[in-house]
Biotite code that builds the C-alpha atoms (Angstrom):
import biotite.structure as struc

atoms = struc.array([
    struc.Atom([0.005, 0.031, -0.091], chain_id="A", res_id=1, res_name="UNK", atom_name="CA", element="C"),
    struc.Atom([1.394, 3.534, -1.035], chain_id="A", res_id=2, res_name="UNK", atom_name="CA", element="C"),
    struc.Atom([-0.192, 6.748, -0.131], chain_id="A", res_id=3, res_name="UNK", atom_name="CA", element="C"),
    struc.Atom([1.107, 9.704, -2.217], chain_id="A", res_id=4, res_name="UNK", atom_name="CA", element="C"),
    struc.Atom([0.221, 13.200, -1.371], chain_id="A", res_id=5, res_name="UNK", atom_name="CA", element="C"),
    struc.Atom([1.517, 15.653, -4.150], chain_id="A", res_id=6, res_name="UNK", atom_name="CA", element="C"),
    struc.Atom([2.329, 19.008, -2.818], chain_id="A", res_id=7, res_name="UNK", atom_name="CA", element="C"),
    struc.Atom([3.491, 22.492, -3.831], chain_id="A", res_id=8, res_name="UNK", atom_name="CA", element="C"),
    struc.Atom([1.915, 25.816, -5.363], chain_id="A", res_id=9, res_name="UNK", atom_name="CA", element="C"),
    struc.Atom([-0.609, 26.164, -7.417], chain_id="A", res_id=10, res_name="UNK", atom_name="CA", element="C"),
    struc.Atom([0.497, 25.461, -11.015], chain_id="A", res_id=11, res_name="UNK", atom_name="CA", element="C"),
    struc.Atom([3.384, 23.330, -9.791], chain_id="A", res_id=12, res_name="UNK", atom_name="CA", element="C"),
    struc.Atom([1.931, 20.413, -12.006], chain_id="A", res_id=13, res_name="UNK", atom_name="CA", element="C"),
    struc.Atom([-0.001, 18.788, -9.087], chain_id="A", res_id=14, res_name="UNK", atom_name="CA", element="C"),
    struc.Atom([-2.787, 17.529, -11.571], chain_id="A", res_id=15, res_name="UNK", atom_name="CA", element="C"),
    struc.Atom([-0.736, 16.503, -14.449], chain_id="A", res_id=16, res_name="UNK", atom_name="CA", element="C"),
    struc.Atom([1.245, 13.873, -11.851], chain_id="A", res_id=17, res_name="UNK", atom_name="CA", element="C"),
    struc.Atom([-1.853, 13.011, -10.139], chain_id="A", res_id=18, res_name="UNK", atom_name="CA", element="C"),
    struc.Atom([-2.976, 12.302, -13.689], chain_id="A", res_id=19, res_name="UNK", atom_name="CA", element="C"),
    struc.Atom([-0.211, 10.327, -14.448], chain_id="A", res_id=20, res_name="UNK", atom_name="CA", element="C"),
    struc.Atom([-0.203, 8.197, -11.227], chain_id="A", res_id=21, res_name="UNK", atom_name="CA", element="C"),
    struc.Atom([-3.871, 7.512, -11.899], chain_id="A", res_id=22, res_name="UNK", atom_name="CA", element="C"),
    struc.Atom([-2.797, 5.935, -15.361], chain_id="A", res_id=23, res_name="UNK", atom_name="CA", element="C"),
    struc.Atom([-0.495, 3.724, -13.041], chain_id="A", res_id=24, res_name="UNK", atom_name="CA", element="C"),
    struc.Atom([-3.026, 2.069, -11.208], chain_id="A", res_id=25, res_name="UNK", atom_name="CA", element="C"),
    struc.Atom([-3.359, 4.452, -8.035], chain_id="A", res_id=26, res_name="UNK", atom_name="CA", element="C"),
    struc.Atom([-7.115, 5.421, -7.037], chain_id="A", res_id=27, res_name="UNK", atom_name="CA", element="C"),
    struc.Atom([-6.891, 9.042, -7.259], chain_id="A", res_id=28, res_name="UNK", atom_name="CA", element="C"),
    struc.Atom([-8.870, 11.923, -4.995], chain_id="A", res_id=29, res_name="UNK", atom_name="CA", element="C"),
    struc.Atom([-8.549, 15.510, -6.591], chain_id="A", res_id=30, res_name="UNK", atom_name="CA", element="C"),
    struc.Atom([-10.055, 18.918, -5.477], chain_id="A", res_id=31, res_name="UNK", atom_name="CA", element="C"),
    struc.Atom([-10.851, 19.930, -9.186], chain_id="A", res_id=32, res_name="UNK", atom_name="CA", element="C"),
    struc.Atom([-13.280, 16.746, -9.516], chain_id="A", res_id=33, res_name="UNK", atom_name="CA", element="C"),
    struc.Atom([-14.650, 17.127, -6.091], chain_id="A", res_id=34, res_name="UNK", atom_name="CA", element="C"),
    struc.Atom([-15.353, 20.930, -6.408], chain_id="A", res_id=35, res_name="UNK", atom_name="CA", element="C"),
    struc.Atom([-16.905, 20.044, -10.117], chain_id="A", res_id=36, res_name="UNK", atom_name="CA", element="C"),
    struc.Atom([-19.349, 17.393, -8.450], chain_id="A", res_id=37, res_name="UNK", atom_name="CA", element="C"),
    struc.Atom([-20.430, 20.429, -5.843], chain_id="A", res_id=38, res_name="UNK", atom_name="CA", element="C"),
    struc.Atom([-20.719, 22.743, -8.864], chain_id="A", res_id=39, res_name="UNK", atom_name="CA", element="C"),
    struc.Atom([-18.067, 24.810, -7.492], chain_id="A", res_id=40, res_name="UNK", atom_name="CA", element="C"),
    struc.Atom([-16.448, 26.907, -10.313], chain_id="A", res_id=41, res_name="UNK", atom_name="CA", element="C"),
    struc.Atom([-12.639, 27.277, -10.625], chain_id="A", res_id=42, res_name="UNK", atom_name="CA", element="C"),
    struc.Atom([-11.446, 30.241, -8.479], chain_id="A", res_id=43, res_name="UNK", atom_name="CA", element="C"),
    struc.Atom([-14.930, 30.784, -6.638], chain_id="A", res_id=44, res_name="UNK", atom_name="CA", element="C"),
    struc.Atom([-14.760, 27.704, -3.959], chain_id="A", res_id=45, res_name="UNK", atom_name="CA", element="C"),
    struc.Atom([-16.154, 28.593, -1.055], chain_id="A", res_id=46, res_name="UNK", atom_name="CA", element="C"),
    struc.Atom([-14.743, 27.986, 2.400], chain_id="A", res_id=47, res_name="UNK", atom_name="CA", element="C"),
    struc.Atom([-17.520, 25.549, 3.265], chain_id="A", res_id=48, res_name="UNK", atom_name="CA", element="C"),
    struc.Atom([-16.798, 23.778, -0.021], chain_id="A", res_id=49, res_name="UNK", atom_name="CA", element="C"),
    struc.Atom([-13.036, 23.325, 0.931], chain_id="A", res_id=50, res_name="UNK", atom_name="CA", element="C"),
    struc.Atom([-14.093, 22.281, 4.562], chain_id="A", res_id=51, res_name="UNK", atom_name="CA", element="C"),
    struc.Atom([-16.004, 19.341, 2.530], chain_id="A", res_id=52, res_name="UNK", atom_name="CA", element="C"),
    struc.Atom([-13.031, 18.917, 0.355], chain_id="A", res_id=53, res_name="UNK", atom_name="CA", element="C"),
    struc.Atom([-10.520, 18.347, 3.339], chain_id="A", res_id=54, res_name="UNK", atom_name="CA", element="C"),
    struc.Atom([-12.737, 16.084, 4.947], chain_id="A", res_id=55, res_name="UNK", atom_name="CA", element="C"),
    struc.Atom([-13.323, 13.939, 1.734], chain_id="A", res_id=56, res_name="UNK", atom_name="CA", element="C"),
    struc.Atom([-9.744, 13.788, 1.103], chain_id="A", res_id=57, res_name="UNK", atom_name="CA", element="C"),
    struc.Atom([-8.691, 12.657, 4.825], chain_id="A", res_id=58, res_name="UNK", atom_name="CA", element="C"),
    struc.Atom([-11.380, 10.068, 4.533], chain_id="A", res_id=59, res_name="UNK", atom_name="CA", element="C"),
    struc.Atom([-10.106, 8.696, 1.260], chain_id="A", res_id=60, res_name="UNK", atom_name="CA", element="C"),
    struc.Atom([-6.611, 8.731, 2.975], chain_id="A", res_id=61, res_name="UNK", atom_name="CA", element="C"),
    struc.Atom([-7.579, 6.887, 5.868], chain_id="A", res_id=62, res_name="UNK", atom_name="CA", element="C"),
    struc.Atom([-9.814, 4.334, 3.861], chain_id="A", res_id=63, res_name="UNK", atom_name="CA", element="C"),
    struc.Atom([-6.883, 3.490, 1.762], chain_id="A", res_id=64, res_name="UNK", atom_name="CA", element="C"),
    struc.Atom([-4.454, 3.134, 4.565], chain_id="A", res_id=65, res_name="UNK", atom_name="CA", element="C"),
    struc.Atom([-6.907, 0.948, 6.553], chain_id="A", res_id=66, res_name="UNK", atom_name="CA", element="C"),
    struc.Atom([-7.561, -1.319, 3.183], chain_id="A", res_id=67, res_name="UNK", atom_name="CA", element="C"),
    struc.Atom([-4.334, -1.083, 1.822], chain_id="A", res_id=68, res_name="UNK", atom_name="CA", element="C"),
    struc.Atom([-4.813, 0.751, -1.261], chain_id="A", res_id=69, res_name="UNK", atom_name="CA", element="C"),
    struc.Atom([-2.676, 2.543, -3.350], chain_id="A", res_id=70, res_name="UNK", atom_name="CA", element="C"),
    struc.Atom([-3.887, 6.108, -3.457], chain_id="A", res_id=71, res_name="UNK", atom_name="CA", element="C"),
    struc.Atom([-2.572, 9.351, -4.849], chain_id="A", res_id=72, res_name="UNK", atom_name="CA", element="C"),
    struc.Atom([-4.239, 12.780, -3.668], chain_id="A", res_id=73, res_name="UNK", atom_name="CA", element="C"),
    struc.Atom([-3.302, 16.465, -3.904], chain_id="A", res_id=74, res_name="UNK", atom_name="CA", element="C"),
    struc.Atom([-2.717, 18.791, -0.398], chain_id="A", res_id=75, res_name="UNK", atom_name="CA", element="C"),
    struc.Atom([-1.030, 21.933, -1.526], chain_id="A", res_id=76, res_name="UNK", atom_name="CA", element="C"),
    struc.Atom([0.748, 22.252, 2.187], chain_id="A", res_id=77, res_name="UNK", atom_name="CA", element="C"),
    struc.Atom([3.303, 19.535, 2.329], chain_id="A", res_id=78, res_name="UNK", atom_name="CA", element="C"),
    struc.Atom([2.759, 18.442, 5.804], chain_id="A", res_id=79, res_name="UNK", atom_name="CA", element="C"),
    struc.Atom([1.684, 14.711, 5.177], chain_id="A", res_id=80, res_name="UNK", atom_name="CA", element="C"),
    struc.Atom([-2.194, 13.824, 5.665], chain_id="A", res_id=81, res_name="UNK", atom_name="CA", element="C"),
    struc.Atom([-1.069, 10.839, 7.817], chain_id="A", res_id=82, res_name="UNK", atom_name="CA", element="C"),
    struc.Atom([1.342, 8.667, 9.165], chain_id="A", res_id=83, res_name="UNK", atom_name="CA", element="C"),
    struc.Atom([3.264, 6.643, 6.546], chain_id="A", res_id=84, res_name="UNK", atom_name="CA", element="C"),
    struc.Atom([1.782, 9.159, 3.784], chain_id="A", res_id=85, res_name="UNK", atom_name="CA", element="C"),
    struc.Atom([4.729, 9.626, 1.040], chain_id="A", res_id=86, res_name="UNK", atom_name="CA", element="C"),
    struc.Atom([5.022, 13.267, 0.394], chain_id="A", res_id=87, res_name="UNK", atom_name="CA", element="C"),
    struc.Atom([6.196, 14.529, -2.974], chain_id="A", res_id=88, res_name="UNK", atom_name="CA", element="C"),
    struc.Atom([6.995, 18.090, -3.446], chain_id="A", res_id=89, res_name="UNK", atom_name="CA", element="C"),
    struc.Atom([6.573, 19.609, -6.947], chain_id="A", res_id=90, res_name="UNK", atom_name="CA", element="C"),
    struc.Atom([8.235, 22.905, -6.716], chain_id="A", res_id=91, res_name="UNK", atom_name="CA", element="C"),
    struc.Atom([8.790, 24.634, -10.535], chain_id="A", res_id=92, res_name="UNK", atom_name="CA", element="C"),
    struc.Atom([10.212, 27.742, -9.031], chain_id="A", res_id=93, res_name="UNK", atom_name="CA", element="C"),
    struc.Atom([8.218, 31.132, -8.505], chain_id="A", res_id=94, res_name="UNK", atom_name="CA", element="C"),
    struc.Atom([8.576, 32.265, -11.920], chain_id="A", res_id=95, res_name="UNK", atom_name="CA", element="C"),
    struc.Atom([7.331, 29.113, -13.902], chain_id="A", res_id=96, res_name="UNK", atom_name="CA", element="C"),
    struc.Atom([4.472, 28.978, -11.287], chain_id="A", res_id=97, res_name="UNK", atom_name="CA", element="C"),
    struc.Atom([3.224, 32.279, -12.154], chain_id="A", res_id=98, res_name="UNK", atom_name="CA", element="C"),
    struc.Atom([3.915, 32.153, -16.136], chain_id="A", res_id=99, res_name="UNK", atom_name="CA", element="C"),
    struc.Atom([1.985, 28.954, -15.611], chain_id="A", res_id=100, res_name="UNK", atom_name="CA", element="C"),
    struc.Atom([-0.831, 30.853, -13.877], chain_id="A", res_id=101, res_name="UNK", atom_name="CA", element="C"),
    struc.Atom([-0.723, 33.468, -16.527], chain_id="A", res_id=102, res_name="UNK", atom_name="CA", element="C"),
    struc.Atom([-0.558, 31.158, -19.498], chain_id="A", res_id=103, res_name="UNK", atom_name="CA", element="C"),
    struc.Atom([-3.699, 29.295, -18.159], chain_id="A", res_id=104, res_name="UNK", atom_name="CA", element="C"),
    struc.Atom([-5.701, 32.388, -17.368], chain_id="A", res_id=105, res_name="UNK", atom_name="CA", element="C"),
    struc.Atom([-5.960, 31.524, -13.685], chain_id="A", res_id=106, res_name="UNK", atom_name="CA", element="C"),
    struc.Atom([-8.225, 33.912, -11.315], chain_id="A", res_id=107, res_name="UNK", atom_name="CA", element="C"),
    struc.Atom([-6.195, 36.802, -9.507], chain_id="A", res_id=108, res_name="UNK", atom_name="CA", element="C"),
    struc.Atom([-6.493, 34.925, -6.452], chain_id="A", res_id=109, res_name="UNK", atom_name="CA", element="C"),
    struc.Atom([-3.927, 32.370, -7.805], chain_id="A", res_id=110, res_name="UNK", atom_name="CA", element="C"),
    struc.Atom([-1.302, 34.613, -8.157], chain_id="A", res_id=111, res_name="UNK", atom_name="CA", element="C"),
    struc.Atom([-1.621, 35.436, -4.523], chain_id="A", res_id=112, res_name="UNK", atom_name="CA", element="C"),
    struc.Atom([-1.791, 32.081, -3.765], chain_id="A", res_id=113, res_name="UNK", atom_name="CA", element="C"),
    struc.Atom([1.639, 31.248, -5.342], chain_id="A", res_id=114, res_name="UNK", atom_name="CA", element="C"),
    struc.Atom([3.053, 34.217, -3.695], chain_id="A", res_id=115, res_name="UNK", atom_name="CA", element="C"),
    struc.Atom([1.927, 32.892, -0.228], chain_id="A", res_id=116, res_name="UNK", atom_name="CA", element="C"),
    struc.Atom([2.803, 29.543, -1.071], chain_id="A", res_id=117, res_name="UNK", atom_name="CA", element="C"),
    struc.Atom([6.576, 30.518, -1.649], chain_id="A", res_id=118, res_name="UNK", atom_name="CA", element="C"),
    struc.Atom([6.565, 32.995, 1.268], chain_id="A", res_id=119, res_name="UNK", atom_name="CA", element="C"),
    struc.Atom([5.362, 30.377, 3.951], chain_id="A", res_id=120, res_name="UNK", atom_name="CA", element="C"),
    struc.Atom([7.893, 27.682, 2.369], chain_id="A", res_id=121, res_name="UNK", atom_name="CA", element="C"),
    struc.Atom([10.608, 29.815, 1.614], chain_id="A", res_id=122, res_name="UNK", atom_name="CA", element="C"),
    struc.Atom([11.449, 28.196, -1.539], chain_id="A", res_id=123, res_name="UNK", atom_name="CA", element="C"),
    struc.Atom([12.481, 29.854, -4.487], chain_id="A", res_id=124, res_name="UNK", atom_name="CA", element="C"),
])
């Protein structure tokens, strides 16, 4: 059983890496799909829907650990979601993350999130 947590700033490539792990046979749990199920548009998610997402993700991690299932998920903060979870930090660098956000037409809040992530974690 392996539970992989993909962490890093917005636009680091976490969703792309998650899809690759899914193709390798891992169960995947991602925020984009969950928010779409809740009817939330990208960039306009409510605090309540993020709380639901965090609970949903934690339940999936706990289930994978207890059943021995391979799982991959996303958690922007690199603190492990549970004991035994493998954390892979994707860090393309501040300038690359900002360029990817601009190229993808991400909402203004994304740029602030990227800046905050790099300030909090002290990485360039």
